N, C-alpha and C positions, 0 to 999 in steps of 0.2 A: 612569497610566502603563500596568503591567504587559506590557510587553511581552517576547520569551522573547528569549533570548541564551542561544547557544552557546558554553563556551569550549574551548579546546584547546589544552591547555598540559601539558607531560610534568611539569614541578614542581609537587607533589602539592602542598606549601603554599602555592606565590603562586595556585593555580589554584584551592585552598578560602578563602584571602586575598577573592581577588577575587570568586568567588562570594559570599561574607559579605557583601564591602560593596554589591554592588548590589543581589544581596537584602536588603537596607538601605532601598536605595534607592525599591525596588519592583517591581525586576522581578523574573520567574521564569528560573530559571538553571539550566541543564545542563553538565555539563564534562562532557569525558573524556581524558585522557591519550597518547592515542598518534594517527597522522595519518589511519590506516587508520578506522578506529573513526568520528573527526571528521567524515571527509569522507562516509561511509553517514550519519551524524546529522545530517549539514548537507542534504543528499541527501530523506532521506523526512521530516525534521521539517518544522514549521510555525515556524520560527525568525525573527524580525524584524532579529536583527544575530547575527553570529560573530566571535568573538574570538579569532587563530588563531597560533600560535607558529610560527616557523617551523622551527628546529631540533627535528623530532618522530620518534621509533621508528617504524616500518614506514613512515610514508612521509610525506614533508619537505614543512612549508608551504607552500610555493611550489607543489609540485606539484597540491595538495590545493586549491589557489587557481583553478591553471590548471585543474581536472576540474569545480569545481564554477561556473569563469565557462562551461562549457559551456552548463549548463542554468540555470543561474542568475545573478540580477545583487542577490541582497539584500547589504547591505552589510555586510564586510569590514574591520575591521581589525589590522595585523597588529602583535603585542605579541612584542618578538623582543629578546638579545642584540646583534642582526647590525645594528651601527650603521655601517656605511661605505655611501658617496653609492652605490655601484656597486649594495648593497643594498636601498638604499632604492628607488630609480629601477627597480630592479627590481621589485620589492614594488610600485610603481606603477604600471609599463608591464603588467605581470601582471594587474591589475584590482582592488585591495585599494583601498579607499575610504580611507583612511588610514593612517600607518603610527608609531609610536612605538615610543621603544625604554628598554631595561631599562636599569639604574633607573628609575621612574618616579613621579610623584605618581599619588595616586588620584584628585580633584579634577580632575586632568588627563583621565585618562580617560573619567571620567564626564561630561567637557565635549563629547568626542569624538565618545562617545556618543552624546549630546544631539545633536547636529552634525549625525550620519550618519542619525540614525532621522526628524529635521527633513528633511533633503532627501531622503530616500528618501518620507516622506508628499507632499512639493509634490512628488515624482518623481510619484507614481502617483495624482497627485489624489484624494486621500482626502479623502471629504465626512464634515463634525463638524455635530452642530445638536443641543444641550442635553449634552452631552454621549456625545451616540450617533455612530459612526466606521462608516464605510461603507469598504470597502475594494474597488472595482469591480474592480485587478487578479485579486484572491484571491476574490470573490465573500463576503466576512465582512462579518457586523457585529456591532460590539462594546460594552458599555459597562459602565463602571466593571469592565473587565478581564474582564469574562465575555462569551463569544461567544454570541451569540443566533438561536439557530434559527428561521431563517426558512424559508418555502419558497421554488421559485422564483418562484411571482406575487407574492407578500409581497413580496420580499425585492425585485423590478424595481417594485411601487410605491413602495415606499421611495424606491430610489434616483432613480426621477422627479423624487419630490418636493420630495427630497434635494437632486438636480440646479439644482435651479428654487425654493432657499429662498425664502422671502417671499413669494411669490406665490401665487392661490387658484386652482384650479382646477375646473370643474366636475364631474360625473361623466359627462357625455357627454366631455368632453374628455379622459379619465381613461383610460376605455372606449378613445377613441382612441390614442392616448398608448403605452397601457401594455397590451391587449389586443388592438388592432391593430383599424384602418378598419371590418374585413369580422366583425366581433363581431357576432352578432346579436341575444344576451340580454339580459333587461332591466338597468339602471344600477341598480338594487341592489342587483348582484353587488360597486360599488365601496364601498358601505356595509359590508360584509358585510367587508370584508376587510380595511379600516379598523379595525373591531372585531378583526381575528384579530391585525394589529399594537399595535394599544392592550394587549391583553389580555400580548399577551408584554413589553411596554415598557415604557408609561406605567403599566399597575395592577402590574406587576413592579418599578419604580423607581423610583413615586410623582413621574415627570414626565409634563411636558403638551408632545408632541414633534406631532404631530400634530392640528389644531386645525380643528375644525368653522367654518366661513364661513357662518351662518346664510342661508338661500334662495340660496345660493351656489353652495361645495363644499369645498373643501379646502388645507387649507395646511400645510406644515411650516416653524414660525419660531421662529426662538435667542433664548427669552426663557423 
């Protein structure tokens, strides 16, 4: 899991409680107690989801949400004591993905977080195989909560293989699809980059992601 969540909540005891519960579930949590700092963190940090109060010092939550939506579609769950229908409609129409009122049960918040993250993964076409996740929108590769440092070519090669999971490609086909039809180098370059990827993923994490099909080529298999 190990998704990164930002909690913007001015009730410090509540913020710490939410941080503790989410951390226990395996999320990486950062928190802040005012709207302006929350906005700066939301726009500059690499978060997967934001939990946002409405009544915040510095900048209210609705304005924070409005400014976030100018630049990002990151999931936002409003967590607030404002429980009127008008407040809920305003928040959801303003771009919130969900709206939960206080007091609340932590199990419900966790369920709503999971739902929002699943939807984001589906919308972003996040690719997975053997526990490795590739997010084409962010060009990020992760496994066991750790980001994998891939070069552009390594990422492009792995992305193509994961987009076509289970299919076997010859070296010539991979050169055409990843390097481009006008590439004039040796096909052995594919073997070199497969080794690079394996050294960063298979060997480090003890998995078998890219399979060699003897006499044919390579494939990513989810096994």
